[in-house]
C-alpha positions as CSV (number, residue, x, y, z in Angstrom):
1,X,34.9,-9.2,78.6
2,X,33.6,-8.1,82.1
3,X,31.3,-5.6,80.4
4,X,30.0,-8.3,78.1
5,X,29.2,-10.6,81.0
6,X,27.5,-7.7,82.9
7,X,25.3,-7.0,79.8
8,X,24.4,-10.6,79.3
9,X,23.5,-10.9,83.0
10,X,21.5,-7.7,83.0
11,X,19.7,-8.5,79.8
12,X,18.8,-12.0,81.0
13,X,17.5,-10.7,84.3
14,X,15.4,-8.0,82.6
15,X,13.9,-10.4,80.1
16,X,13.2,-13.1,82.7
17,X,11.7,-10.7,85.2
18,X,8.3,-10.9,83.5
19,X,8.0,-14.6,84.5
20,X,9.3,-14.2,88.1
21,X,8.0,-10.9,89.4
22,X,4.5,-9.4,89.6
23,X,4.6,-6.4,87.4
24,X,2.5,-3.5,88.7
25,X,0.3,-1.7,86.3
26,X,1.7,1.7,87.1
27,X,5.3,2.9,87.5
28,X,6.8,-0.5,87.8
29,X,5.6,-1.4,84.3
30,X,7.2,1.6,82.8
31,X,10.4,1.0,84.7
32,X,10.6,-2.6,83.5
33,X,10.0,-1.6,79.9
34,X,12.7,1.1,80.1
35,X,15.2,-1.3,81.7
36,X,14.5,-4.0,79.1
37,X,14.8,-1.7,76.1
38,X,17.9,0.0,77.4
39,X,19.6,-3.3,78.1
40,X,18.8,-4.6,74.6
41,X,20.2,-1.4,73.0
42,X,23.4,-1.6,75.1
43,X,23.8,-5.2,74.2
44,X,23.5,-4.7,70.5
45,X,25.8,-1.6,70.7
46,X,28.4,-3.7,72.5
47,X,28.3,-6.5,69.9
48,X,28.6,-4.0,67.1
49,X,31.6,-2.4,68.7
50,X,33.1,-5.8,69.5
51,X,32.7,-6.9,65.8
52,X,34.3,-3.6,64.6
53,X,37.5,-4.1,66.7
54,X,40.3,-5.5,64.5
55,X,41.9,-7.1,67.6
56,X,38.9,-9.2,68.2
57,X,39.3,-12.7,66.7
58,X,35.7,-12.5,65.5
59,X,36.4,-9.3,63.6
60,X,34.3,-9.3,60.3
61,X,32.6,-12.5,61.3
62,X,29.6,-11.0,63.2
63,X,26.7,-10.4,60.9
64,X,23.7,-8.3,61.9
65,X,21.6,-8.7,58.8
66,X,19.3,-11.6,58.6
67,X,18.2,-12.5,55.1
68,X,15.4,-10.5,53.6
69,X,13.4,-13.6,52.8
70,X,12.1,-16.3,55.0
71,X,14.5,-18.9,53.9
72,X,15.2,-22.6,54.2
73,X,18.2,-24.6,53.1
74,X,17.9,-27.9,51.2
75,X,20.6,-30.6,51.1
76,X,22.5,-28.6,48.5
77,X,22.2,-25.4,50.5
78,X,20.0,-23.7,47.9
79,X,17.8,-20.9,49.2
80,X,14.1,-21.1,48.6
81,X,11.5,-18.6,49.5
82,X,8.8,-19.6,52.0
83,X,6.8,-16.5,51.3
84,X,3.7,-17.1,49.2
85,X,1.9,-14.3,47.6
86,X,-1.8,-14.6,46.6
87,X,-1.3,-15.4,42.9
88,X,-1.7,-18.5,40.9
89,X,1.4,-20.8,40.5
90,X,3.6,-18.8,42.8
91,X,5.2,-22.0,43.9
92,X,8.3,-22.2,46.1
93,X,9.9,-25.0,44.1
94,X,10.2,-22.8,41.0
95,X,11.9,-20.0,42.8
96,X,15.7,-19.9,43.2
97,X,17.9,-17.4,45.0
98,X,21.6,-18.0,45.1
99,X,22.9,-19.4,48.3
100,X,25.7,-16.8,48.2
101,X,23.1,-14.1,49.0
102,X,21.8,-15.7,52.1
103,X,24.0,-13.6,54.4
104,X,24.4,-9.8,54.1
105,X,27.5,-8.2,55.5
106,X,25.9,-5.5,57.6
107,X,22.6,-4.3,58.9
108,X,20.6,-3.6,55.8
109,X,20.2,0.1,55.0
110,X,21.4,1.0,58.6
111,X,23.0,4.4,58.9
112,X,25.6,2.9,61.2
113,X,26.9,0.5,58.6
114,X,26.3,2.0,55.2
115,X,28.9,4.5,54.1
116,X,29.2,7.0,51.3
117,X,31.5,6.0,48.6
118,X,34.2,8.7,48.0
119,X,35.7,7.0,45.0
120,X,35.0,8.1,41.4
121,X,31.4,7.9,40.2
122,X,30.1,4.3,40.1
123,X,27.9,2.8,37.4
124,X,27.1,-0.6,36.0
125,X,26.2,-1.8,32.5
126,X,22.9,-3.7,32.4
127,X,21.6,-5.8,29.6
128,X,17.8,-6.3,29.6
129,X,16.2,-8.7,27.2
130,X,12.7,-10.1,26.6
131,X,11.5,-12.9,24.3
132,X,8.3,-14.7,23.7
133,X,9.5,-18.1,22.5
134,X,6.0,-19.3,21.5
135,X,5.8,-22.4,23.7
136,X,8.9,-24.0,22.2
137,X,11.7,-25.6,24.1
138,X,15.1,-24.4,22.9
139,X,17.0,-26.3,20.2
140,X,20.5,-27.6,21.0
141,X,22.0,-25.4,18.3
142,X,20.2,-22.2,19.3
143,X,22.7,-19.4,19.5
144,X,22.1,-17.1,22.4
145,X,25.6,-15.6,22.5
146,X,24.9,-13.3,19.5
147,X,21.7,-12.1,21.2
148,X,23.5,-11.3,24.4
149,X,26.5,-9.5,22.8
150,X,24.9,-7.7,19.9
151,X,24.7,-4.3,21.7
152,X,28.3,-4.0,22.5
153,X,31.6,-5.7,22.2
154,X,32.1,-5.2,25.9
155,X,30.0,-7.5,28.0
156,X,27.5,-6.1,30.6
157,X,27.8,-6.4,34.4
158,X,24.2,-7.6,34.9
159,X,21.9,-9.6,32.6
160,X,18.2,-9.4,33.1
161,X,16.4,-11.9,30.9
162,X,12.7,-12.4,30.7
163,X,10.8,-15.0,28.7
164,X,7.2,-15.6,27.9
165,X,5.5,-18.9,26.8
166,X,8.5,-21.1,27.7
167,X,5.8,-23.8,27.8
168,X,2.6,-24.0,25.6
169,X,-0.3,-22.2,27.3
170,X,-2.6,-25.2,27.3
171,X,-4.9,-26.4,30.0
172,X,-2.5,-28.9,31.3
173,X,0.3,-26.4,31.9
174,X,-2.0,-23.7,33.2
175,X,-4.0,-25.9,35.6
176,X,-1.6,-28.7,36.3
177,X,1.9,-29.2,37.7
178,X,4.5,-26.7,36.5
179,X,6.8,-28.1,33.8
180,X,10.3,-26.9,34.8
181,X,12.3,-28.8,32.2
182,X,12.3,-26.0,29.6
183,X,13.5,-23.5,32.2
184,X,16.4,-25.8,32.9
185,X,17.2,-26.0,29.2
186,X,17.1,-22.2,28.9
187,X,19.3,-21.8,32.0
188,X,21.8,-24.3,30.5
189,X,22.1,-22.4,27.2
190,X,22.3,-19.0,29.0
191,X,25.0,-20.1,31.3
192,X,27.1,-21.3,28.4
193,X,26.4,-18.2,26.4
194,X,27.5,-16.0,29.3
195,X,30.4,-18.2,30.2
196,X,31.8,-19.5,26.9
197,X,34.5,-22.1,26.8
198,X,37.8,-20.4,26.2
199,X,39.1,-23.4,24.2
200,X,36.1,-23.2,21.8
201,X,34.5,-26.4,23.0
202,X,31.0,-26.9,21.8
203,X,28.1,-26.2,24.2
204,X,26.0,-29.0,25.6
205,X,22.2,-29.1,25.6
206,X,21.6,-31.0,28.8
207,X,19.2,-29.0,31.1
208,X,20.7,-27.9,34.5
209,X,19.1,-27.4,37.9
210,X,18.7,-23.9,39.4
211,X,21.5,-24.8,41.9
212,X,23.9,-25.7,39.1
213,X,23.2,-22.5,37.3
214,X,24.2,-20.5,40.4
215,X,27.6,-22.2,40.7
216,X,30.6,-21.2,38.7
217,X,30.6,-23.0,35.4
218,X,32.7,-26.2,35.7
219,X,34.8,-25.4,32.6
220,X,35.7,-22.0,34.1
221,X,37.0,-23.8,37.3
222,X,38.9,-26.3,35.2
223,X,40.5,-23.7,32.9
224,X,41.6,-21.5,35.8
225,X,42.8,-24.4,37.9
226,X,39.9,-24.3,40.3
227,X,40.2,-20.5,40.9
228,X,37.2,-19.4,38.8
229,X,34.7,-18.8,41.5
230,X,35.0,-15.0,41.0
231,X,35.1,-15.2,37.2
232,X,32.3,-15.3,34.7
233,X,28.6,-14.8,35.5
234,X,26.4,-16.3,38.2
235,X,22.7,-16.7,38.6
236,X,21.3,-14.4,41.3
237,X,17.7,-15.4,41.1
238,X,15.1,-17.0,38.8
239,X,11.4,-17.6,38.9
240,X,8.9,-19.4,36.7
241,X,5.1,-18.9,36.7
242,X,3.6,-21.2,34.0
243,X,5.1,-19.8,30.8
244,X,6.7,-16.6,32.3
245,X,10.3,-17.0,33.3
246,X,12.7,-14.3,34.7
247,X,16.3,-14.7,35.6
248,X,19.0,-12.3,36.7
249,X,22.8,-13.0,36.3
250,X,25.7,-10.9,37.5
251,X,29.4,-10.9,37.3
252,X,30.8,-13.2,39.9
253,X,32.9,-10.3,41.3
254,X,29.6,-8.3,41.9
255,X,27.8,-11.2,43.6
256,X,29.0,-10.3,47.2
257,X,27.5,-6.8,46.7
258,X,24.0,-8.1,45.9
259,X,21.6,-8.4,48.8
260,X,17.9,-8.3,49.7
261,X,16.7,-10.4,46.8
262,X,13.0,-11.0,46.9
263,X,10.4,-12.2,44.4
264,X,6.7,-11.5,43.9
265,X,4.2,-12.9,41.3
266,X,0.8,-11.7,40.2
267,X,-1.5,-13.9,38.1
268,X,-3.7,-12.1,35.6
269,X,-4.8,-14.9,33.3
270,X,-7.9,-17.0,33.4
271,X,-10.5,-15.5,35.8
272,X,-8.0,-12.7,36.4
273,X,-6.0,-14.9,38.7
274,X,-4.2,-17.7,36.9
275,X,-0.6,-17.6,35.8
276,X,-0.9,-17.9,32.0
277,X,-0.8,-14.1,32.1
278,X,0.6,-11.8,34.7
279,X,4.0,-10.8,36.1
280,X,7.1,-11.9,37.9
281,X,9.0,-9.2,39.7
282,X,12.5,-9.6,41.2
283,X,13.7,-7.0,43.8
284,X,17.4,-6.7,44.7
285,X,19.9,-4.3,46.1
286,X,23.2,-3.7,44.4
287,X,25.7,-1.6,46.3
288,X,23.0,0.1,48.2
289,X,20.8,0.9,45.1
290,X,17.5,-0.9,44.9
291,X,16.4,-2.4,41.6
292,X,13.2,-4.0,40.5
293,X,12.8,-6.1,37.3
294,X,9.2,-6.7,36.2
295,X,8.7,-9.3,33.5
296,X,5.1,-9.3,32.2
297,X,2.8,-11.1,29.7
298,X,-0.3,-9.0,29.4
299,X,-3.8,-9.7,28.0
300,X,-3.7,-10.6,24.3
301,X,-6.2,-9.6,21.6
302,X,-6.4,-6.9,18.9
303,X,-10.1,-6.1,19.0
304,X,-11.1,-2.6,19.9
305,X,-11.2,-2.2,23.7
306,X,-8.6,-5.0,24.3
307,X,-6.1,-2.3,25.3
308,X,-8.3,-1.6,28.3
309,X,-7.7,-5.1,29.6
310,X,-4.0,-4.6,29.2
311,X,-4.2,-1.3,31.1
312,X,-6.1,-3.1,33.9
313,X,-3.3,-5.7,34.0
314,X,-0.7,-3.0,34.5
315,X,-2.7,-1.4,37.3
316,X,-3.3,-4.7,39.1
317,X,0.4,-5.7,38.8
318,X,1.5,-2.3,40.3
319,X,-1.2,-2.7,43.0
320,X,-0.7,-6.3,44.0
321,X,3.0,-6.8,43.7
322,X,4.3,-6.9,47.3
323,X,7.7,-7.9,48.4
324,X,8.1,-9.8,51.7
325,X,9.5,-7.4,54.2
326,X,13.0,-8.2,55.6
327,X,13.2,-9.7,59.0
328,X,15.9,-7.1,59.9
329,X,14.4,-4.5,62.3
330,X,16.6,-1.9,60.6
331,X,15.6,-2.8,57.1
332,X,14.1,-0.2,54.7
333,X,13.7,-2.4,51.7
334,X,11.0,-1.4,49.2
335,X,7.6,-3.1,49.5
336,X,6.2,-2.2,46.1
337,X,7.5,-1.8,42.6
338,X,7.4,2.0,42.5
339,X,9.4,2.4,45.8
340,X,12.6,1.1,44.1
341,X,15.4,3.5,42.9
342,X,15.6,1.9,39.4
343,X,12.9,-0.1,37.7
344,X,12.8,-2.1,34.4
345,X,9.5,-3.2,32.9
346,X,10.0,-5.8,30.2
347,X,8.0,-8.5,28.4
348,X,5.2,-9.2,25.9
349,X,3.0,-6.2,26.7
350,X,0.7,-7.2,23.8
351,X,-0.2,-3.6,22.8
352,X,-1.2,-3.5,19.2
353,X,-1.8,-0.9,16.5
354,X,-4.8,1.5,16.7
355,X,-5.4,1.5,13.0
356,X,-7.9,0.1,10.5
357,X,-6.9,-3.1,8.8
358,X,-6.6,-1.6,5.3
359,X,-4.5,1.4,6.6
360,X,-2.2,-0.9,8.5
361,X,-1.8,-3.2,5.5
362,X,-0.9,-0.3,3.2
363,X,1.8,1.0,5.6
364,X,3.1,-2.5,6.2
365,X,3.6,-3.1,2.5
366,X,5.4,0.3,2.3
367,X,7.5,-0.6,5.3
368,X,6.7,2.8,6.8
369,X,7.6,1.9,10.4
370,X,7.4,5.5,11.6
371,X,3.8,5.9,10.5
372,X,2.9,2.6,12.0
373,X,4.6,3.5,15.2
374,X,2.4,6.6,15.5
375,X,-0.5,4.2,15.8
376,X,1.1,2.2,18.6
377,X,-1.5,1.6,21.4
378,X,1.1,1.7,24.2
379,X,2.3,5.2,23.4
380,X,-1.3,6.4,23.0
381,X,-2.2,5.0,26.4
382,X,0.9,6.5,28.0
383,X,0.2,9.9,26.6
384,X,-3.4,9.7,27.8
385,X,-2.2,8.8,31.3
386,X,-4.1,5.4,31.3
387,X,-1.1,3.1,31.6
388,X,2.6,3.4,32.5
389,X,2.6,7.2,32.5
390,X,6.0,8.6,33.4
391,X,7.8,5.5,32.2
392,X,10.5,6.0,29.6
393,X,11.2,4.0,26.5
394,X,14.0,4.3,24.0
395,X,13.6,5.3,20.3
396,X,12.2,2.3,18.3
397,X,14.0,2.0,15.0
398,X,13.2,-1.7,14.3
399,X,10.2,-3.2,12.6
400,X,7.3,-4.7,14.5
401,X,8.3,-7.8,16.5
402,X,5.1,-9.8,16.1
403,X,3.6,-11.8,14.4
404,X,5.9,-13.8,12.0
405,X,5.1,-16.9,10.0
406,X,6.9,-20.1,11.2
407,X,10.6,-20.1,10.3
408,X,10.2,-17.1,8.2
409,X,10.9,-13.4,7.9
410,X,7.4,-12.7,6.6
411,X,4.6,-11.4,8.8
412,X,1.7,-13.8,9.3
413,X,-0.9,-11.4,7.8
414,X,-4.0,-13.0,6.4
415,X,-4.9,-12.0,2.9
416,X,-7.4,-13.2,0.4
417,X,-4.7,-15.4,-1.0
418,X,-3.2,-16.9,2.1
419,X,-6.3,-17.2,4.3
420,X,-5.9,-18.2,8.0
421,X,-6.4,-16.1,11.1
422,X,-5.9,-12.4,10.6
423,X,-3.0,-10.9,12.7
424,X,-1.8,-7.4,12.5
425,X,1.9,-6.8,13.1
426,X,2.7,-4.9,16.3
427,X,5.5,-3.9,18.7
428,X,4.3,-6.3,21.4
429,X,7.7,-6.8,23.0
430,X,9.0,-3.8,24.9
431,X,11.4,-2.6,27.5
432,X,10.6,0.4,29.6
433,X,12.4,2.0,32.6
434,X,11.8,4.4,35.5
435,X,14.3,6.1,37.7
436,X,17.2,8.6,37.7
437,X,20.7,8.0,36.4
438,X,19.6,5.4,33.8
439,X,20.9,5.9,30.2
440,X,20.0,3.6,27.4
441,X,22.9,2.8,25.0
442,X,20.9,0.8,22.5
443,X,17.4,-0.6,21.8
444,X,17.3,-3.4,19.2
445,X,15.7,-6.6,18.2
446,X,17.2,-10.0,17.3
447,X,16.5,-11.7,14.0
448,X,16.3,-15.4,15.0
449,X,13.3,-17.2,13.4
450,X,12.9,-19.5,16.5
451,X,9.3,-18.2,17.3
452,X,6.6,-15.9,16.0
453,X,8.1,-13.1,18.1
454,X,11.5,-11.5,17.6
455,X,13.6,-11.0,20.8
456,X,14.1,-7.4,22.0
457,X,17.0,-6.2,24.1
458,X,18.6,-3.0,25.4
459,X,21.8,-2.0,27.1
460,X,21.9,0.5,29.9
461,X,24.4,2.4,31.9
462,X,23.0,2.8,35.4
463,X,24.4,5.1,38.0
464,X,24.6,3.7,41.6
465,X,23.6,5.8,44.5
466,X,26.9,5.7,46.2
467,X,25.9,3.9,49.3
468,X,27.1,0.3,49.6
469,X,27.9,-2.5,52.0
470,X,31.4,-3.9,52.0
471,X,31.9,-7.1,50.2
472,X,32.0,-10.4,52.1
473,X,35.5,-11.7,52.9
474,X,37.0,-13.8,50.1
475,X,36.7,-17.6,50.0
476,X,40.0,-17.9,51.7
477,X,38.5,-16.5,54.9
478,X,35.4,-17.6,56.7
479,X,33.9,-20.9,55.4
480,X,30.3,-21.2,54.2
481,X,29.5,-23.4,57.2
482,X,30.9,-20.7,59.6
483,X,28.9,-18.0,57.9
484,X,25.8,-20.1,58.2
485,X,26.4,-20.8,61.9
486,X,27.0,-17.1,62.6
487,X,23.8,-16.2,60.6
488,X,21.8,-18.7,62.6
489,X,23.1,-17.3,65.9
490,X,22.2,-13.7,64.9
491,X,18.8,-14.7,63.7
492,X,18.1,-16.5,67.0
493,X,19.2,-13.5,69.0
494,X,17.2,-11.1,66.9
495,X,14.1,-13.4,67.1
496,X,14.3,-13.5,70.9
497,X,14.8,-9.8,71.1
498,X,11.8,-9.1,68.9
499,X,9.7,-11.5,71.0
500,X,10.7,-9.7,74.2
501,X,9.8,-6.4,72.7
502,X,6.4,-7.7,71.6
503,X,5.9,-9.2,75.1
504,X,6.7,-5.9,76.7
505,X,4.1,-4.0,74.7
506,X,1.3,-6.1,76.0
507,X,1.7,-4.7,79.6
């Protein structure tokens, strides 16, 4: 206690000295800077040691990791990003990050707090899905459970779900206010598909808010007597940009191990700027391993040379996607997509077939998918090093996912008999990955007739790097209000310290 008072006094005296003493521009300046920096270091060291002492009543309550986003809390405590990137429709009110992620347990990526896991090898199962829904709001009887469980009878630990065209891409939606009603409907159906009623009760169609999606499903709490906060799946983050929508769900038991959640959007639509085309990227850290999920809708068109525009979209997305740096002075969070440990690229990439119309039609009638796949533009561009070189994709064994006639299993191919606009089938909807320790278990497509695209999904086993932050104490310990108060105190302290360091550098 005496040592703490001494440090507080010594630190205050050092920090206030710039206002009360004339600082010489020679040795006295260096002495003042040295004293200030030393005092700050000792002060933080003391607080860290104090928080690590089990005899201290504040043990496990001191938090040294400010959130990695610039955050504000609304009436319901929801966390919204205040960071705006230079892309069309990157609006704060369409971004949600779970309030349970607003406080990390330790200094992010600090060598003093991260420790090597000596338990058996750790891995998680990740389900990654993408679906262009053709501008349609979901029907009340749309079955998403089969889509999310088709790969395996055992559910995954993390669900990464990307959608394209959740609203029609008309001028009103592209240039006007963002329509978030369909996103709420999709979230409602996803929450019920991931957290089914144990008594077989029918699902409801009512759209839910982002905050409701992040809470434990009410029927889980009821069925478990109010103890379901660590059961089922919880929404970690979601973001909408016009028709592109990306959301990440994790097991409730994994939620305390998720940190540093950040979002970045890049518009590549009209004028190369608007959000009818482009990307949403979500960055997060799970048990010390950094993940990036990139949901894209690239330039359309099947004329010769249109693949060049898609290549340009890829390059611009990789170049312009920047994640807001954490406020923590010890943070080493990735700034760009390629700096992450594990990366998933999913979406309607819109690459078509590099074949003549007659050649394509002949192979289509024969259902020779292997021969058609040899003409796939994406693989040709990858082999030529023009786009997504070095990214991996699983073996494609399913038919082209686009373009289907409405409510049909037939491709919408124009012939002399049918007329209409000519569309060549293609594998537009893809899932790629980059990083070590990632093994794909399956790569399939769904067969719903809901839109002119078929959904595509994959299941991965992903190794974690072994470094992790301990989980937050259970709900029976520190209350949310207490955590918030402690967080605010630490942020204020850190802000003052950074301000003092910046002041010192001016002398």
